[in-house]
C-alpha positions in Angstrom: 6.7 -150.8 -1.7 8.7 -147.3 -2.5 5.4 -145.7 -3.2 4.1 -147.2 -0.2 6.6 -145.8 1.9 6.8 -142.5 0.5 2.7 -141.8 1.0 3.1 -143.2 4.4 5.8 -141.7 5.7 7.3 -138.1 3.8 4.2 -136.8 2.1 2.0 -137.4 5.6 4.9 -136.0 8.3 6.9 -133.4 8.8 10.0 -133.9 10.4 12.9 -131.7 11.8 16.0 -133.9 11.2 17.2 -136.6 9.0 17.4 -138.6 12.2 14.1 -138.4 12.9 12.9 -139.2 9.6 15.1 -142.3 9.6 13.6 -143.5 13.1 10.5 -143.3 11.9 10.7 -145.2 8.6 12.6 -148.0 10.5 9.6 -148.0 12.7 7.5 -148.1 9.6 9.3 -150.6 7.8 9.3 -152.8 10.6 5.7 -152.8 11.4 4.7 -153.0 7.5 6.9 -156.4 7.2 5.4 -158.0 11.1 2.1 -157.3 9.5 2.4 -158.5 6.4 0.5 -161.8 5.1 3.7 -164.2 3.2 2.9 -166.9 0.4 5.6 -168.3 1.6 3.6 -168.6 5.4 0.5 -169.6 3.7 -0.9 -166.1 3.6 -0.2 -165.7 7.5 1.8 -162.5 8.8 5.3 -163.6 11.0 3.6 -163.4 14.3 0.4 -165.7 13.3 2.7 -168.5 11.8 5.0 -168.1 15.0 1.6 -168.5 17.4 0.8 -171.2 15.2 3.8 -173.0 15.6 3.6 -172.4 19.1 0.5 -174.2 20.1 1.2 -177.5 17.5 4.9 -177.7 18.7 5.9 -176.2 21.8 9.3 -178.2 22.3 10.4 -176.8 19.3 10.4 -173.2 21.4 13.0 -172.7 24.6 12.1 -170.3 27.1 14.9 -168.4 28.5 14.7 -168.5 32.8 16.6 -165.1 32.8 13.6 -163.3 31.3 11.6 -164.3 34.0 14.5 -164.0 36.6 14.4 -160.4 35.7 10.7 -159.8 35.9 11.1 -161.0 39.8 13.9 -159.3 40.7 12.5 -155.7 39.8 9.3 -156.8 41.8 12.2 -157.2 44.7 13.7 -154.4 44.1 10.6 -152.1 44.0 9.3 -154.1 47.4 12.6 -153.1 49.1 12.1 -149.6 47.6 8.1 -149.0 49.1 9.6 -150.5 52.7 12.6 -148.0 52.8 10.4 -144.7 51.6 
């Protein structure tokens, strides 16, 4: 893993600051772990495992109504701004 990180970040990009390097490193590790096939998930990526479980057992997941309400609220605000403009 260390060699992969070094080859994909430090050797490939130039960073102007340590903060920029840390941000890119965090993004890279997150993407790497998210897309990696895991033995414990029978060769699936975490995303594929979640999708498979969602389709097989949707009752295990809860829908947050606030997420949907936020989108509706933004649409109402945009309409109001368009009418006043």
